[in-house]
C-alpha positions, 0 to 999 in steps of 0.5 A: 154284944160289946161291939154293938154297944160301942157302936151305939156310943158313936163319938163317945166310944173312945172315952168309954174305953178309957174309963173301962181301961181303969179295970186293968189297975183294979178289976174290982173297981165296979160294984158286985151285982145281985140276983140274976146277975150274981157274979157280974160286976158293973162299972159306973161312969159318966160321959157328957153328963150321962150316966153309963154302966159297963157290965163285966166278969172278973176271970179270977185265974188271971184277974182279967175282965171280960166286958160284955155290955156297955150302955146308959144307966137307964134300964141297963140292969134289966137289959143285961139280965135279959141278955139284950142290947142296951 
């Protein structure tokens, strides 16, 4: 799912990856989600004036982040909960 998310970003993929790499310094940078996405965190960032989100899970044993979805903020949480592509 992540590879397809990055492909849809086209020319913005590198910028999105740069934003996400901030999680290396602080895996808890994003906010904790609730409901059906409990245990998932979301990192908010903007690219070219558009709000995006990256959904990820922190693996507590080694504090690594597993990013599984990136997409525009609009409808993002509903798609993540349904396991759909953004």
